[in-house]
KEKE-3310 file (N, C-alpha, C; in steps of 0.2 Angstrom, whole numbers, plus 5000, padded with zeros to 4 digits):
npx = (5236:5224:5223:5216:5203:5200:5202:5195:5191:5191:5187:5196:5205:5218:5229:5242:5254:5263:5274:5265:5254:5241:5241:5233:5237:5230:5220:5228:5226:5229:5229:5226:5220:5218:5215:5202:5197:5203:5196:5183:5185:5188:5176:5169:5160:5152:5139:5126:5115:5104:5105:5098:5100:5101:5105:5095:5089:5084:5070:5062:5047:5046:5042:5050:5057:5063:5078:5086:5086:5084:5091:5085:5093:5093:5081:5070:5064:5064:5067:5059:5064:5058:5049:5038:5041:5033:5033:5046:5059:5073:5088:5103:5117:5120:5131:5130:5116:5104:5091:5075:5061:5044:5039:5026:5021:5034:5039:5047:5062:5079:5087:5099:5103:5108:5102:5090:5077:5070:5053)
npy = (4990:4993:4993:5007:5008:5019:5037:5047:5060:5064:5052:5045:5031:5030:5030:5032:5025:5033:5032:5034:5039:5040:5045:5055:5059:5066:5075:5080:5076:5071:5058:5048:5032:5026:5036:5043:5057:5063:5056:5060:5074:5074:5072:5060:5055:5066:5077:5081:5089:5103:5119:5132:5149:5149:5136:5126:5111:5111:5106:5099:5108:5115:5130:5146:5161:5177:5184:5196:5210:5207:5211:5210:5204:5213:5218:5231:5229:5222:5209:5210:5211:5199:5193:5179:5164:5150:5133:5128:5122:5111:5111:5106:5116:5131:5142:5144:5146:5137:5135:5134:5144:5151:5167:5178:5191:5192:5181:5165:5161:5159:5156:5159:5148:5153:5166:5164:5159:5145:5144)
npz = (5500:5488:5470:5462:5450:5442:5439:5452:5450:5436:5430:5422:5415:5414:5424:5437:5449:5462:5474:5489:5483:5470:5453:5441:5425:5416:5422:5432:5445:5461:5473:5488:5490:5502:5511:5518:5519:5508:5498:5500:5497:5484:5477:5477:5487:5488:5491:5480:5481:5479:5487:5496:5501:5515:5517:5516:5509:5492:5481:5467:5463:5474:5484:5483:5490:5484:5489:5486:5476:5459:5444:5427:5413:5398:5400:5406:5418:5435:5447:5462:5480:5491:5482:5479:5472:5465:5462:5458:5447:5446:5438:5428:5432:5423:5420:5434:5437:5443:5445:5437:5434:5433:5433:5437:5426:5422:5416:5410:5419:5424:5439:5452:5466:5477:5479:5484:5496:5504:5505)
capx = (5233:5222:5223:5209:5202:5200:5203:5189:5189:5189:5185:5200:5208:5225:5232:5248:5256:5269:5274:5258:5248:5239:5241:5230:5240:5225:5218:5233:5223:5233:5225:5228:5214:5217:5213:5195:5196:5204:5190:5177:5186:5188:5169:5166:5154:5150:5131:5124:5109:5104:5104:5096:5105:5101:5107:5090:5089:5078:5068:5057:5040:5046:5041:5055:5057:5069:5082:5090:5083:5088:5090:5085:5097:5090:5074:5070:5061:5068:5063:5059:5065:5052:5044:5037:5041:5030:5034:5053:5062:5080:5092:5110:5119:5123:5133:5128:5109:5102:5083:5071:5054:5040:5036:5020:5023:5041:5040:5052:5069:5084:5089:5104:5100:5111:5098:5083:5076:5064:5047)
capy = (4995:4991:4998:5010:5007:5025:5043:5049:5067:5064:5045:5042:5024:5031:5033:5028:5025:5036:5032:5032:5043:5039:5052:5055:5063:5070:5081:5081:5075:5066:5055:5042:5028:5024:5042:5045:5064:5064:5053:5065:5081:5073:5072:5053:5055:5073:5078:5084:5093:5111:5122:5139:5154:5147:5129:5121:5108:5112:5100:5101:5109:5119:5138:5150:5169:5180:5188:5201:5213:5204:5214:5205:5206:5214:5220:5236:5227:5218:5205:5213:5207:5196:5190:5172:5160:5144:5127:5129:5116:5111:5109:5106:5123:5134:5149:5145:5146:5130:5135:5137:5145:5156:5173:5182:5198:5192:5175:5160:5164:5155:5159:5155:5146:5157:5172:5162:5156:5141:5147)
capz = (5496:5482:5464:5460:5443:5438:5443:5455:5448:5429:5428:5417:5417:5413:5431:5439:5456:5464:5481:5492:5479:5463:5450:5434:5421:5412:5425:5437:5452:5465:5479:5492:5490:5509:5515:5518:5518:5501:5493:5500:5494:5476:5475:5477:5491:5488:5491:5474:5482:5478:5493:5496:5504:5522:5518:5516:5502:5488:5477:5462:5465:5480:5483:5486:5490:5482:5494:5483:5470:5453:5437:5422:5408:5392:5401:5410:5424:5439:5452:5469:5486:5493:5477:5480:5466:5466:5458:5454:5443:5447:5432:5429:5432:5417:5423:5441:5437:5444:5446:5432:5436:5430:5438:5434:5424:5419:5412:5413:5420:5427:5445:5456:5472:5482:5480:5486:5502:5504:5508)
cpx = (5231:5222:5217:5209:5202:5201:5196:5187:5187:5187:5190:5203:5215:5228:5238:5250:5262:5270:5268:5252:5247:5239:5237:5234:5236:5222:5222:5231:5227:5229:5228:5221:5213:5214:5206:5193:5198:5199:5184:5179:5187:5181:5166:5160:5151:5142:5130:5118:5110:5102:5102:5101:5106:5103:5102:5090:5083:5076:5063:5050:5040:5044:5047:5054:5063:5072:5085:5086:5088:5086:5090:5088:5093:5083:5075:5067:5066:5064:5064:5061:5058:5047:5044:5037:5038:5033:5041:5055:5069:5083:5099:5112:5122:5125:5131:5120:5106:5094:5080:5064:5051:5037:5031:5023:5030:5042:5045:5059:5073:5086:5095:5101:5102:5107:5091:5083:5070:5058:5043)
cpy = (4992:4996:5001:5009:5013:5031:5045:5056:5067:5057:5042:5035:5025:5034:5029:5029:5028:5037:5030:5035:5039:5045:5051:5061:5068:5076:5083:5080:5070:5064:5049:5038:5026:5030:5044:5052:5066:5061:5058:5072:5080:5072:5065:5053:5062:5074:5083:5088:5100:5114:5129:5143:5152:5140:5124:5118:5109:5106:5103:5102:5114:5127:5141:5158:5172:5185:5195:5204:5211:5208:5209:5208:5207:5217:5226:5235:5223:5214:5208:5208:5205:5193:5182:5169:5153:5139:5128:5122:5116:5108:5109:5114:5125:5141:5150:5145:5139:5129:5138:5138:5150:5161:5177:5189:5198:5186:5170:5162:5158:5159:5155:5154:5150:5164:5170:5159:5151:5144:5142)
cpz = (5490:5476:5462:5452:5438:5442:5446:5453:5440:5426:5423:5420:5417:5419:5432:5446:5457:5471:5485:5488:5473:5460:5443:5430:5416:5415:5431:5444:5455:5471:5482:5493:5498:5513:5513:5516:5511:5496:5494:5497:5486:5473:5474:5481:5492:5487:5485:5475:5481:5484:5492:5500:5512:5523:5517:5509:5499:5483:5472:5465:5471:5479:5486:5486:5488:5487:5492:5477:5464:5447:5432:5416:5401:5393:5406:5417:5429:5444:5459:5474:5488:5488:5478:5473:5468:5461:5454:5451:5444:5440:5433:5428:5426:5420:5430:5442:5437:5445:5440:5435:5432:5435:5434:5432:5421:5414:5415:5413:5424:5433:5448:5463:5478:5484:5482:5493:5502:5508:5512)
residu = (MET:SER:GLN:PRO:ALA:TYR:CYS:PRO:LYS:CYS:LYS:SER:GLU:ASP:ILE:TYR:HIS:ASP:GLY:ILE:LEU:TRP:ILE:CYS:PRO:LEU:CYS:THR:HIS:GLU:TRP:ASN:PRO:ASP:ASP:LYS:ALA:THR:ALA:GLU:SER:SER:GLY:GLU:ASN:MET:ASP:GLN:SER:VAL:ARG:ASP:ALA:ASN:GLY:ALA:VAL:LEU:ALA:ASP:GLY:ASP:SER:VAL:THR:VAL:LEU:LYS:GLU:LEU:LYS:ILE:LYS:GLY:ALA:SER:SER:SER:ILE:LYS:VAL:GLY:THR:LYS:VAL:LYS:ASN:ILE:ARG:LEU:VAL:GLU:PRO:SER:ASP:GLY:HIS:ASN:ILE:VAL:CYS:LYS:ILE:ASP:GLY:VAL:GLY:THR:ILE:HIS:LEU:LYS:SER:GLU:PHE:VAL:ARG:LYS:ALA)
# end
């Protein structure tokens, strides 16, 4: 068994060995470096792509369709089901909102990918 250099979850170098497991005292993550399933569940090989409600991978510039009526906070209007949004931009999620787009009549808004379908 080789000694890992850092915690796969928080990237801390302050780790120690206990039996067959390695433990990070900072994030309390425990893992076995020889176990492939543990490495995948800790996020080492995790796919970071953004997916829509059907599981299709989204990319910058794609067009999507809204699947649910979305109320806009602080406004009296809402986005209707079936609204087509063109030229989306993917961003780091803030409160789960990982799509930025511009909708005619509404303006620039943030959407969650779970409420859209690739068009």
